[in-house]
C-alpha positions as CSV (number, residue, x, y, z in Angstrom):
1,X,-7.9,11.4,6.8
2,X,-6.6,12.5,3.7
3,X,-8.8,15.0,1.6
4,X,-10.6,13.5,-1.6
5,X,-9.3,15.6,-4.5
6,X,-11.0,14.9,-8.6
7,X,-9.3,14.6,-11.9
8,X,-9.9,16.6,-14.4
9,X,-9.4,14.0,-16.9
10,X,-9.5,10.4,-17.2
11,X,-8.3,8.0,-19.8
12,X,-6.3,4.6,-20.6
13,X,-3.3,4.2,-23.2
14,X,-4.1,1.1,-23.9
15,X,-3.8,-0.6,-20.7
16,X,-2.5,2.5,-18.9
17,X,-5.1,4.1,-17.4
18,X,-3.6,8.3,-16.2
19,X,-5.7,10.9,-14.5
20,X,-4.7,14.7,-15.5
21,X,-5.3,16.7,-12.0
22,X,-4.9,20.9,-11.8
23,X,-1.3,21.0,-10.2
24,X,1.4,19.0,-8.7
25,X,-0.1,19.1,-5.1
26,X,-3.3,17.8,-5.9
27,X,-2.4,15.1,-7.8
28,X,0.1,14.2,-5.0
29,X,-2.7,13.7,-3.0
30,X,-4.8,11.7,-5.1
31,X,-2.2,9.4,-5.7
32,X,-1.4,8.8,-2.2
33,X,-5.2,8.3,-1.4
34,X,-5.4,5.2,-3.8
35,X,-2.2,4.1,-3.1
36,X,-2.9,4.4,1.4
37,X,-6.4,2.8,0.2
38,X,-4.5,-0.3,-2.0
39,X,-2.5,-0.6,1.3
40,X,-5.5,-1.3,3.4
41,X,-7.0,-3.6,1.2
42,X,-4.0,-5.5,0.9
43,X,-3.4,-5.8,4.9
44,X,-6.8,-7.2,5.1
45,X,-5.7,-10.2,3.0
46,X,-2.1,-11.3,3.7
47,X,0.6,-10.3,6.6
48,X,2.5,-8.0,4.9
49,X,2.5,-6.0,1.8
50,X,5.6,-5.0,0.3
51,X,6.3,-1.5,-1.5
52,X,9.0,-0.2,-3.5
53,X,9.0,3.9,-3.9
54,X,11.7,6.2,-6.2
55,X,13.3,9.1,-4.9
56,X,12.8,11.9,-6.3
57,X,11.3,15.6,-5.8
58,X,8.3,14.6,-8.4
59,X,7.4,12.1,-6.0
60,X,7.6,15.0,-2.9
61,X,3.7,15.8,-2.9
62,X,2.3,12.0,-2.9
63,X,5.4,11.1,-0.2
64,X,4.3,14.0,2.3
65,X,0.5,13.0,1.5
66,X,1.3,9.4,2.3
67,X,3.0,10.1,5.5
68,X,-0.4,11.8,6.9
69,X,-2.1,8.6,5.8
70,X,-4.4,7.2,8.4
71,X,-5.1,3.4,9.3
72,X,-2.4,1.9,7.7
73,X,-0.5,-0.7,9.8
74,X,2.7,0.6,8.6
75,X,4.3,-2.2,11.1
76,X,3.6,-5.1,8.7
77,X,4.9,-2.8,5.3
78,X,8.4,-3.4,4.2
79,X,10.0,-0.9,1.9
80,X,12.2,-1.0,-0.7
81,X,13.9,1.6,-3.2
82,X,14.7,1.3,-6.6
83,X,17.7,2.6,-7.4
84,X,21.3,4.8,-6.1
85,X,24.4,6.6,-7.2
86,X,27.5,4.5,-7.0
87,X,29.9,7.0,-5.4
88,X,28.9,9.7,-3.0
89,X,29.7,9.9,0.1
90,X,27.1,7.9,3.1
91,X,26.3,11.4,4.5
92,X,25.6,13.0,1.1
93,X,22.3,14.3,0.9
94,X,21.7,13.5,-2.5
95,X,21.7,9.7,-1.7
96,X,18.3,8.1,-2.3
97,X,18.6,5.9,0.7
98,X,18.6,9.4,2.6
99,X,16.1,11.3,0.2
100,X,13.5,8.5,1.3
101,X,14.3,8.3,4.6
102,X,13.8,11.9,5.2
103,X,10.5,12.2,3.1
104,X,8.6,9.4,4.5
105,X,10.6,6.0,6.1
106,X,11.5,8.5,9.1
107,X,7.7,9.2,9.5
108,X,5.9,5.9,9.8
109,X,6.8,3.0,11.7
110,X,7.7,1.2,8.9
111,X,8.5,-2.8,9.7
112,X,11.2,-3.2,7.4
113,X,12.9,-1.3,5.6
114,X,15.8,-2.2,2.6
115,X,18.5,-0.1,1.9
116,X,20.0,-0.3,-1.4
117,X,23.9,0.4,-0.2
118,X,26.3,1.1,-3.4
119,X,29.1,1.0,-1.4
120,X,29.5,-2.8,-1.6
121,X,30.9,-4.6,-4.5
122,X,28.2,-4.0,-7.2
123,X,27.3,-7.7,-8.2
124,X,27.0,-8.7,-4.9
125,X,24.9,-6.2,-3.8
126,X,22.7,-6.8,-6.8
127,X,22.6,-10.3,-5.7
128,X,22.1,-9.4,-2.1
129,X,18.9,-7.0,-3.1
130,X,17.3,-9.0,-6.0
131,X,17.6,-11.9,-2.5
132,X,15.2,-9.6,-0.6
133,X,13.2,-8.3,-4.0
134,X,11.8,-11.6,-5.1
135,X,11.7,-13.2,-1.4
136,X,7.7,-12.4,-1.9
137,X,6.0,-10.8,-4.6
138,X,5.7,-7.1,-4.8
139,X,2.7,-5.5,-4.5
140,X,2.6,-1.8,-5.2
141,X,5.2,0.1,-7.3
142,X,5.6,4.1,-6.8
143,X,7.5,5.8,-9.3
144,X,7.9,8.6,-11.9
145,X,9.8,9.2,-15.0
146,X,12.5,10.8,-16.2
147,X,12.8,14.1,-18.3
148,X,14.3,10.8,-21.3
149,X,11.7,8.8,-20.3
150,X,13.5,6.9,-17.9
151,X,12.2,4.4,-14.9
152,X,14.4,4.1,-12.1
153,X,17.7,4.3,-13.5
154,X,17.1,2.1,-16.9
155,X,18.0,5.2,-19.3
156,X,17.2,4.5,-23.1
157,X,20.5,3.5,-23.8
158,X,20.7,0.6,-21.1
159,X,17.0,-0.4,-20.7
160,X,16.0,-3.4,-21.4
161,X,12.4,-5.1,-21.8
162,X,13.7,-8.7,-21.2
163,X,16.4,-8.0,-18.7
164,X,17.5,-11.4,-17.4
165,X,18.8,-9.7,-13.7
166,X,16.0,-7.7,-11.5
167,X,19.1,-4.9,-10.8
168,X,22.2,-3.8,-12.6
169,X,25.0,-1.4,-12.2
170,X,24.5,0.9,-15.0
171,X,26.2,3.9,-16.3
172,X,24.4,7.3,-16.4
173,X,23.1,9.0,-20.0
174,X,24.0,12.5,-19.5
175,X,20.4,13.5,-20.3
176,X,19.3,12.1,-17.0
177,X,22.7,13.9,-15.0
178,X,21.3,16.8,-16.3
179,X,17.9,16.1,-14.6
180,X,19.7,15.8,-11.5
181,X,21.1,19.3,-11.8
182,X,17.6,20.6,-13.1
183,X,15.9,19.2,-10.3
184,X,18.4,20.9,-8.2
185,X,19.6,18.3,-6.7
186,X,23.1,19.1,-7.6
187,X,24.4,22.5,-8.5
188,X,26.5,21.1,-11.3
189,X,27.1,18.3,-14.2
190,X,30.6,17.0,-13.0
191,X,29.0,16.8,-9.5
192,X,26.7,14.0,-10.5
193,X,27.9,10.7,-10.4
194,X,28.3,8.6,-13.3
195,X,26.8,5.1,-12.4
196,X,24.3,3.5,-10.2
197,X,23.0,0.6,-8.9
198,X,18.9,0.6,-10.4
199,X,16.3,-2.2,-10.2
200,X,15.6,-3.6,-14.1
201,X,12.2,-3.0,-15.8
202,X,11.4,-6.7,-15.6
203,X,11.7,-6.1,-11.5
204,X,9.5,-2.4,-11.4
205,X,6.8,-4.9,-13.7
206,X,6.5,-7.5,-11.5
207,X,4.6,-5.2,-9.4
208,X,0.6,-5.6,-9.0
209,X,-0.3,-2.0,-8.7
210,X,2.1,0.4,-10.0
211,X,1.4,4.6,-9.9
212,X,3.7,6.8,-11.4
213,X,3.9,10.6,-10.4
214,X,4.9,12.9,-13.1
215,X,4.3,16.4,-12.6
216,X,5.7,19.3,-13.6
217,X,6.4,21.2,-17.2
218,X,10.1,19.4,-17.8
219,X,8.1,16.1,-17.8
220,X,5.9,17.0,-20.9
221,X,7.9,15.9,-23.7
222,X,8.7,12.3,-21.9
223,X,5.1,12.3,-20.6
224,X,4.3,12.5,-24.3
225,X,6.3,10.0,-25.7
226,X,4.8,7.5,-22.7
227,X,1.8,7.7,-24.3
228,X,2.0,8.3,-27.9
229,X,5.1,7.1,-29.1
230,X,5.6,3.3,-29.7
231,X,6.5,0.9,-27.4
232,X,10.2,0.9,-26.7
233,X,13.2,1.5,-25.3
234,X,13.8,4.5,-26.3
235,X,11.6,6.0,-24.0
236,X,11.4,3.2,-21.4
237,X,8.1,4.8,-19.6
238,X,6.3,3.5,-22.7
239,X,6.7,-0.2,-21.3
240,X,3.7,1.1,-18.5
241,X,1.4,1.2,-21.3
242,X,1.5,-2.9,-21.0
243,X,0.8,-3.2,-17.6
244,X,-2.8,-3.9,-16.2
245,X,-2.8,-2.7,-12.9
246,X,-0.8,1.2,-14.0
247,X,-2.2,4.6,-13.3
248,X,-0.2,7.6,-14.4
249,X,-0.9,10.6,-12.5
250,X,-0.3,14.1,-14.4
251,X,-0.6,17.6,-13.3
252,X,-1.6,20.2,-16.2
253,X,1.9,21.3,-16.8
254,X,3.2,18.0,-17.7
255,X,0.1,16.4,-20.1
256,X,0.0,18.2,-23.5
257,X,-3.4,19.1,-24.1
258,X,-2.9,19.5,-27.6
259,X,-2.8,15.7,-27.5
260,X,-6.2,15.4,-27.7
261,X,-6.5,12.1,-25.4
262,X,-9.1,11.2,-23.3
263,X,-11.4,12.6,-26.0
264,X,-14.4,12.1,-27.6
């Protein structure tokens, strides 16, 4: 049984609930407890539960804790991921599908895992994966926020709050590619792919519940823009403030206490 952890601060920014924790381990554990609880509740009401996961070091603590959760009928869970690089070998350790396979998918007896295949024609793969995603409603989205405010690979230059498609091929913003180096996923910028397949913002927002985990000092600027700036594609994550079922999990390193949010 996962132990409970208590937030140091909880407040709302528009419709978005924000919870701040002392460190990233407590943040990840708290998120896993709530996601596991919601999964159990949904499994009591419906035959299958469908989740979308993000693949990034910011999700490590959350994925570790979720993999230890008890009382979840994983055989009734359908899992998706939200983006994948174009151009990496299938065996490349940086592939997001492999990241999630190691971090969670191979640790629990999932009913179905749907991997994005970037080796196929991009248009055909987007059509195939969209059909899988839209076959039934998405229940839970587990995600992060990039240093440039992106969600999935919807960087500011390509983010579209009214995107007509659920998945598309995008060119990655340089700031996004630099983050992959900062995260230790690549040793230099020239190794980072320039394009990816990504779920769009409407696809992510289709989830009934969104749990967004954003730890670390490198995310503080993006978190500040998400919470205090205008809701616009210049900070794609700002759209989370419009979702009635979204929770943003922060640690004290990613939250700027000088903002004074959540205080009387």
